[in-house]
N, C-alpha and C positions, 0 to 999 in steps of 0.2 A: 729890926722886921715886926713885924707886924703877926700876933697872933693866930689871926686866920691862915695867913700864908704858908705859917710854919705845923699848922692842921693840914693846909692841902698837899704840902711837902709828903707829912710822914701818910697820910692815905695815897700818895701816890708809890713810898715807899724811897724817895727819895730823902734821906737824911746829908742834917745839917751841915755836914764836915765834904773837903772836899776832895773824901778817895773817891776814887772810881766806883760805877754802881756793881764789878764785879768783887767787887769784896767788901761792899757791906750786901750784900741781898737784896738789891732793886731790881726792877723788873726784866732789866738785859740778861739776868743769872742768878740761878739761883744753889746757894750750896746743900748740898746735903752733906753737911762733916758727919764727923763721928756727935756731936754734942747733942744732937737729939734722940730717942728713940725710940718718936713716931717711923724715923726712916727704918731705922730697924727692922722690925713687926713689919713692914710694909715693905719691905726686898722678900723678909725671908720665904712668903708663896712665889715671889720670880725668880728667886732663884730655883725652889725647889719645881715649878712648872719647864725652867730653863733647862736644867739638865732631864729633867724627863720626859724633854721637845729631842734635843740631845741626842738620850741615848735611846731614843725608840727610829730617828732618822740613822742613826748607827749601824743602829742590826737590819734595819732595811736595807741598806747599803749593802751590808756583808751578807744579809742572802739570798739577794741575785748577784753580789758576785760568786759566792759558793756554786748557784745557781747555773751560770753562765764557767764554770769549770769544766761540772759537772758536762754539760752538753758541750763541751770543747771534747772533752775526756770519752763520751760513749759515741761520738760522730768520728772522730778520726780513728778508730775502733773500728767503727764498722765501715767504713768508706776503703783499710785498712781491707775487712775481709772481701767487699766489692770486688775493690782488685783481683782479687785472687779470683773469683769467681768467671769461669771464662764465658755462660750468656751476657753478664753485666758489661763485661767488655763488647761482647761479640755487639752489643743494641748499642751504647754509647760512647763507646770507643775507656784508653786512657790517656793523660790524669784524670779520676773525676774528684771535680770540684764541687764544697760543700758550699751551700746558701745560705747567703744573710741570714744569722740566729734572731733575730724579728720576726719571719716570716717559718720560726721551725713552733713545732707546738713540745713541750712538757711536761711530762707531769712524773714527780719524784714521788717514793713513796714506801716505806714502815725504814724511817729512821735514815734515807737519803740513801738505804743498801740497793733498793731497784730502780727503775728509769722505766720510761716506754715514750718512746721522740720519735716525732716524723720532721721530718726538715728535706729541702728542696735538696738535688745534686745535678750538674750538669759534667758532662761531654765535649769532646771534639764534635763526635756524631749523635746526637739526641739530649734530653734531659728527664727529670720527673722527680720521683722524691723515694723516698725512703725510711720507711715504719722497723723501727729495731723494742727489741724490749732486751733490757739488759739488767746485769746484778753487777755490782761491784765487790772487786775479792778485796782485802785486804782487816783492819785493824780498826779499829776506832778507839777513840783515846781522844783527850781533851780536845787537843787542835788540830783533828784528824783531816775538819775539811779543807787543810793549808798544803796538806802534803798530795801527790797527784796518786790517782789512783790508778791502777789495770780494773778494766771492763771484761765480762765476760759476756760478750751475744749472745742469747736463746733463741730467740728466732730473729730474722730481718724478711721482709719483706718489701721488695723496689717494684712502683707503679712510674714505669719506663716510657716514655714519647718518642719513637724514632722519624721525625717527617719522611715521607717517598714522594716519590714525584705525584702522583697523585691527590693526597690530601694524608691526612693523619693516622698515625699506625702507633695504635698504644702496641703494647709488651707490658706482657706482668710475669716476672722474674721473681721464686718464693727462695727465702734460700733459707734454709734451715740448720742446726748451730751445731750439725755436719758436719755442715759445707757440701752438701746437696741440692741440686738445685734441681728445680721445674717451670717451661715459659710456659702462659699463657697463648691460646692463640689470639690472634692480631684480632682487635678490634675492631 
């Protein structure tokens, strides 16, 4: 073999042995073995960035699941309270069904112990939305977000749309924390 051919093979990364390129560190595969200290220095920042990104994504997912659990808990309590109110039952009927979570708004405050929420509802005779303010009963602990909490509805306002023969009729029903109801005039 001539020296020019050997130099060309060396520049191309092909050894003179008959071993496959994967074992010799040829162009097809690159070995990142423990033999080079440069790869360790290069991979440490990538490990830190990877762990940070995974931690951030996990925290966001945990927060979203916690907010969804809060939404489900307080809206379930509000629907139970509304089903006991004769004005709401008269307006939209029973069963009262909660609308999709993505059409709701949720404001969580003070260490996730208070919540203000607006969510759509529907019944056999009409539909509308509930606006509630609630507080959570129970203790805070290390993993308290995993437990079911009892919510106390402080105020609840129902904006209900009841269809009529001539046009849409809107009835406003306000429910106080003691269960009394005030009915607004149709608009």
